DSSP file (Angstrom, degrees, kcal/mol; ACC not computed):
  #  RESIDUE AA STRUCTURE BP1 BP2  ACC     N-H-->O    O-->H-N    N-H-->O    O-->H-N    TCO  KAPPA ALPHA  PHI   PSI    X-CA   Y-CA   Z-CA
    1    1 A M              0   0    0      0, 0.0     2,-0.5     0, 0.0    38,-0.4   0.000 360.0 360.0 360.0 121.7    0.0    0.0    0.0
    2    2 A N        +     0   0    0     36,-0.1     2,-0.3     3,-0.0    36,-0.0  -0.879 360.0 175.2-102.3 125.0    1.6    3.3   -1.1
    3    3 A L        -     0   0    0     -2,-0.5     0, 0.0     1,-0.0     0, 0.0  -0.849  39.7 -89.9-122.7 159.8    0.6    6.4    0.9
    4    4 A N        -     0   0    0     -2,-0.3     2,-0.1     1,-0.1    -1,-0.0  -0.461  50.4-110.6 -67.1 139.5    1.7   10.0    0.7
    5    5 A P        -     0   0    0      0, 0.0     2,-0.3     0, 0.0    -1,-0.1  -0.361  28.3-155.4 -70.9 151.7    4.6   10.7    3.1
    6    6 A I        -     0   0    0     -2,-0.1     2,-0.5     2,-0.0     0, 0.0  -0.919  18.4-117.4-122.1 154.1    4.2   12.9    6.1
    7    7 A E        +     0   0    0     -2,-0.3     2,-0.4    27,-0.1     0, 0.0  -0.800  31.9 178.3 -96.8 128.7    6.9   14.8    7.9
    8    8 A I        -     0   0    0     -2,-0.5    27,-0.1    27,-0.0     5,-0.1  -0.993  33.2-107.7-129.3 134.9    7.6   13.9   11.5
    9    9 A K     >  -     0   0    0     -2,-0.4     4,-2.2     1,-0.1     3,-0.4  -0.198  35.4-105.7 -62.2 153.2   10.3   15.5   13.6
   10   10 A G  H  > S+     0   0    0      1,-0.2     4,-1.5     2,-0.2    -1,-0.1   0.853 116.0  47.6 -48.7 -52.2   13.5   13.5   14.4
   11   11 A G  H  > S+     0   0    0      1,-0.2     4,-1.4     2,-0.2    -1,-0.2   0.884 113.7  48.4 -62.2 -38.7   12.8   12.7   18.1
   12   12 A H  H  > S+     0   0    0     -3,-0.4     4,-2.8     1,-0.2     5,-0.3   0.857 103.2  63.4 -68.0 -35.0    9.2   11.6   17.3
   13   13 A R  H  X S+     0   0    0     -4,-2.2     4,-2.8     1,-0.2    -1,-0.2   0.926 104.2  45.8 -54.9 -47.4   10.5    9.5   14.5
   14   14 A W  H  X S+     0   0    0     -4,-1.5     4,-2.5     2,-0.2    -1,-0.2   0.889 112.0  50.5 -67.6 -39.2   12.5    7.3   16.8
   15   15 A Q  H  X S+     0   0    0     -4,-1.4     4,-2.1     2,-0.2    -1,-0.2   0.934 113.7  45.6 -62.1 -45.0    9.6    6.9   19.3
   16   16 A I  H  X S+     0   0    0     -4,-2.8     4,-2.7     2,-0.2     5,-0.2   0.922 111.7  52.8 -64.0 -44.2    7.2    5.9   16.5
   17   17 A Y  H  X S+     0   0    0     -4,-2.8     4,-2.3    -5,-0.3    -2,-0.2   0.937 110.4  46.4 -56.7 -50.1    9.8    3.5   15.1
   18   18 A H  H  X S+     0   0    0     -4,-2.5     4,-2.0     1,-0.2    -1,-0.2   0.891 113.4  48.6 -64.1 -39.5   10.3    1.7   18.4
   19   19 A R  H  X S+     0   0    0     -4,-2.1     4,-1.6     2,-0.2    -1,-0.2   0.909 110.7  50.5 -67.7 -40.9    6.6    1.5   19.1
   20   20 A L  H  <>S+     0   0    0     -4,-2.7     5,-2.7     1,-0.2     4,-0.4   0.890 108.9  52.4 -64.2 -38.1    5.8    0.1   15.6
   21   21 A C  H ><5S+     0   0    0     -4,-2.3     3,-1.3    -5,-0.2    -1,-0.2   0.913 106.8  53.0 -61.8 -41.9    8.6   -2.5   16.0
   22   22 A E  H 3<5S+     0   0    0     -4,-2.0    -1,-0.2     1,-0.3    -2,-0.2   0.852 108.6  50.7 -59.5 -34.4    6.9   -3.5   19.3
   23   23 A L  T 3<5S-     0   0    0     -4,-1.6    -1,-0.3    -5,-0.1    -2,-0.2   0.504 118.9-113.3 -82.5  -4.4    3.7   -4.0   17.4
   24   24 A G  T < 5 +     0   0    0     -3,-1.3     2,-0.5    -4,-0.4    -3,-0.2   0.728  66.2 146.6  80.6  22.2    5.4   -6.1   14.8
   25   25 A I      < -     0   0    0     -5,-2.7    -1,-0.3    -6,-0.1     2,-0.2  -0.831  52.8-117.9 -95.5 124.9    5.0   -3.6   11.9
   26   26 A A        +     0   0    0     -2,-0.5    12,-3.1    12,-0.4     2,-0.3  -0.406  52.9 143.1 -65.4 126.3    7.9   -3.7    9.5
   27   27 A C  E     -A   37   0A   0     10,-0.2     2,-0.3    -2,-0.2    10,-0.2  -0.987  34.9-147.8-158.5 160.3    9.8   -0.3    9.4
   28   28 A T  E     +A   36   0A   0      8,-2.4     8,-2.8    -2,-0.3     2,-0.2  -0.980  12.0 176.5-132.5 147.1   13.2    1.2    9.0
   29   29 A C        +     0   0    0     -2,-0.3     2,-0.2     6,-0.2     6,-0.2  -0.692   9.9 179.6-152.9  92.4   14.6    4.3   10.5
   30   30 A N    >   -     0   0    0      4,-0.5     3,-2.0    -2,-0.2    -2,-0.0  -0.572  44.9 -78.3 -92.5 158.8   18.3    5.1    9.9
   31   31 A A  T 3  S+     0   0    0      1,-0.3    -1,-0.1    -2,-0.2    -2,-0.0  -0.303 116.6   2.5 -56.8 133.2   20.1    8.2   11.1
   32   32 A Y  T 3  S+     0   0    0      1,-0.2    -1,-0.3    -3,-0.1   -22,-0.0   0.687 113.8 105.1  61.6  21.6   19.3   11.3    9.0
   33   33 A E  S <  S-     0   0    0     -3,-2.0    -1,-0.2     1,-0.0     2,-0.1  -0.864  77.0 -96.8-123.7 159.3   16.9    9.2    6.9
   34   34 A P        -     0   0    0      0, 0.0    -4,-0.5     0, 0.0     2,-0.5  -0.374  39.6-103.6 -73.0 156.4   13.1    9.2    6.9
   35   35 A L        -     0   0    0     -6,-0.2     2,-0.5   -27,-0.1    -6,-0.2  -0.693  38.1-161.0 -74.8 125.8   11.1    6.6    8.8
   36   36 A I  E     -A   28   0A   0     -8,-2.8    -8,-2.4    -2,-0.5     2,-0.4  -0.963   6.6-170.1-116.5 124.6    9.8    4.1    6.3
   37   37 A V  E     -A   27   0A   0     -2,-0.5     2,-0.9   -10,-0.2   -10,-0.2  -0.939  17.4-144.6-118.1 133.0    6.9    1.9    7.3
   38   38 A K        -     0   0    0    -12,-3.1     2,-0.8    -2,-0.4   -12,-0.4  -0.849  17.5-165.4 -97.3 105.2    5.6   -1.1    5.4
   39   39 A V        +     0   0    0     -2,-0.9   -14,-0.0   -38,-0.4    -2,-0.0  -0.819  20.4 161.2 -94.9 110.5    1.8   -1.0    5.8
   40   40 A E        +     0   0    0     -2,-0.8    -1,-0.2     1,-0.1     3,-0.0   0.617  59.2  32.1-106.0 -16.6    0.4   -4.4    4.7
   41   41 A T  S  > S-     0   0    0      1,-0.1     4,-1.8   -40,-0.1     5,-0.1  -0.935  77.7-113.9-138.4 159.9   -3.0   -4.5    6.4
   42   42 A P  H  > S+     0   0    0      0, 0.0     4,-2.2     0, 0.0     5,-0.2   0.866 118.5  55.9 -59.8 -34.8   -5.8   -2.1    7.4
   43   43 A I  H  > S+     0   0    0      1,-0.2     4,-2.5     2,-0.2     5,-0.2   0.914 105.5  50.6 -64.3 -42.0   -5.0   -2.9   11.0
   44   44 A A  H  > S+     0   0    0      1,-0.2     4,-2.5     2,-0.2    -1,-0.2   0.877 109.0  52.7 -62.5 -37.1   -1.4   -1.9   10.5
   45   45 A L  H  X S+     0   0    0     -4,-1.8     4,-2.5     2,-0.2    -2,-0.2   0.922 110.5  46.2 -64.4 -44.2   -2.5    1.4    9.0
   46   46 A V  H  X S+     0   0    0     -4,-2.2     4,-2.7     2,-0.2    -2,-0.2   0.897 112.7  50.7 -65.8 -39.7   -4.8    2.2   11.9
   47   47 A Q  H  X S+     0   0    0     -4,-2.5     4,-2.8     2,-0.2     5,-0.2   0.914 110.4  49.5 -64.2 -42.2   -2.0    1.3   14.4
   48   48 A L  H  X S+     0   0    0     -4,-2.5     4,-2.7     2,-0.2     5,-0.3   0.943 113.0  46.9 -60.0 -48.4    0.4    3.5   12.5
   49   49 A W  H  X S+     0   0    0     -4,-2.5     4,-2.6     1,-0.2     5,-0.2   0.923 113.8  48.3 -58.9 -45.6   -2.1    6.4   12.6
   50   50 A S  H  X S+     0   0    0     -4,-2.7     4,-2.6     2,-0.2    -2,-0.2   0.920 113.4  45.8 -63.8 -45.7   -2.8    5.8   16.3
   51   51 A V  H  X S+     0   0    0     -4,-2.8     4,-2.4     2,-0.2     5,-0.2   0.936 114.9  47.2 -63.7 -46.9    0.9    5.7   17.3
   52   52 A A  H  X S+     0   0    0     -4,-2.7     4,-2.3    -5,-0.2     5,-0.2   0.914 114.4  47.1 -62.3 -42.9    1.8    8.8   15.2
   53   53 A K  H  X S+     0   0    0     -4,-2.6     4,-1.8    -5,-0.3    -1,-0.2   0.927 112.8  49.2 -64.6 -44.7   -1.2   10.7   16.6
   54   54 A H  H  < S+     0   0    0     -4,-2.6    -2,-0.2    -5,-0.2    -1,-0.2   0.910 116.7  41.0 -61.5 -43.6   -0.4    9.7   20.2
   55   55 A I  H  < S+     0   0    0     -4,-2.4    -1,-0.2    -5,-0.2    -2,-0.2   0.840 120.0  41.7 -77.4 -33.7    3.3   10.6   20.0
   56   56 A T  H  < S+     0   0    0     -4,-2.3    -1,-0.2    -5,-0.2    -2,-0.2   0.646  93.1  91.4 -92.3 -14.6    2.9   13.9   18.0
   57   57 A T  S  < S-     0   0    0     -4,-1.8     5,-0.1    -5,-0.2    -4,-0.0  -0.671  86.8-109.2 -82.0 130.7   -0.2   15.3   19.8
   58   58 A P     >  -     0   0    0      0, 0.0     4,-1.9     0, 0.0     3,-0.5  -0.248  23.8-120.8 -57.5 145.3    0.7   17.6   22.7
   59   59 A R  H  > S+     0   0    0      1,-0.2     4,-2.5     2,-0.2     5,-0.2   0.879 111.9  55.3 -56.1 -42.5   -0.1   16.1   26.2
   60   60 A Q  H  > S+     0   0    0      1,-0.2     4,-2.3     2,-0.2    -1,-0.2   0.865 106.4  51.6 -62.8 -35.4   -2.4   18.9   27.1
   61   61 A T  H  > S+     0   0    0     -3,-0.5     4,-2.1     2,-0.2    -1,-0.2   0.898 109.7  49.6 -66.4 -40.6   -4.5   18.3   23.9
   62   62 A Q  H  X S+     0   0    0     -4,-1.9     4,-2.4     2,-0.2    -2,-0.2   0.904 110.5  50.3 -64.5 -41.0   -4.8   14.6   24.8
   63   63 A I  H  X S+     0   0    0     -4,-2.5     4,-2.6     2,-0.2    -2,-0.2   0.928 110.2  49.7 -62.4 -45.5   -5.9   15.5   28.3
   64   64 A A  H  X S+     0   0    0     -4,-2.3     4,-2.0     1,-0.2    -1,-0.2   0.896 110.4  50.9 -61.0 -40.6   -8.5   17.9   27.0
   65   65 A W  H  X S+     0   0    0     -4,-2.1     4,-2.2     2,-0.2    -1,-0.2   0.921 110.9  47.9 -63.6 -44.5   -9.8   15.2   24.6
   66   66 A L  H  X S+     0   0    0     -4,-2.4     4,-2.6     1,-0.2    -2,-0.2   0.908 110.1  51.9 -63.4 -41.5  -10.1   12.6   27.3
   67   67 A E  H  X S+     0   0    0     -4,-2.6     4,-2.0     1,-0.2    -1,-0.2   0.889 108.6  51.5 -62.9 -37.8  -11.9   15.1   29.6
   68   68 A T  H  X S+     0   0    0     -4,-2.0     4,-0.9     2,-0.2    -1,-0.2   0.916 110.2  49.3 -62.8 -43.1  -14.4   15.7   26.8
   69   69 A C  H >< S+     0   0    0     -4,-2.2     3,-0.7     1,-0.2     4,-0.4   0.923 110.9  49.3 -62.3 -44.1  -15.0   12.0   26.4
   70   70 A W  H >< S+     0   0    0     -4,-2.6     3,-1.0     1,-0.2    -1,-0.2   0.861 108.7  53.3 -64.6 -35.3  -15.5   11.6   30.1
   71   71 A N  H 3< S+     0   0    0     -4,-2.0    -1,-0.2     1,-0.2    -2,-0.2   0.663  96.3  68.2 -74.7 -15.7  -18.0   14.5   30.1
   72   72 A C  T <<        0   0    0     -4,-0.9    -1,-0.2    -3,-0.7    -2,-0.2   0.619 360.0 360.0 -77.1 -12.2  -20.1   12.9   27.3
   73   73 A R    <         0   0    0     -3,-1.0    -1,-0.2    -4,-0.4    -2,-0.1   0.484 360.0 360.0 -72.2 360.0  -21.2   10.1   29.6
């Protein structure tokens, strides 16, 4: 599956790379090179999106989102 590349800052790249490896998603991330992820299934795509969103979204934004969810109950 070929998708358009997105730009992720260096420190986030390594965090995303390590988490994707933990999830068993094939990827490479060499020094001064882009993170390359092999997305083979829809589940892998959702996991990639989730990991990238979690790592790149500011903590305060995540807290506000959770509080909104809790208040919807």
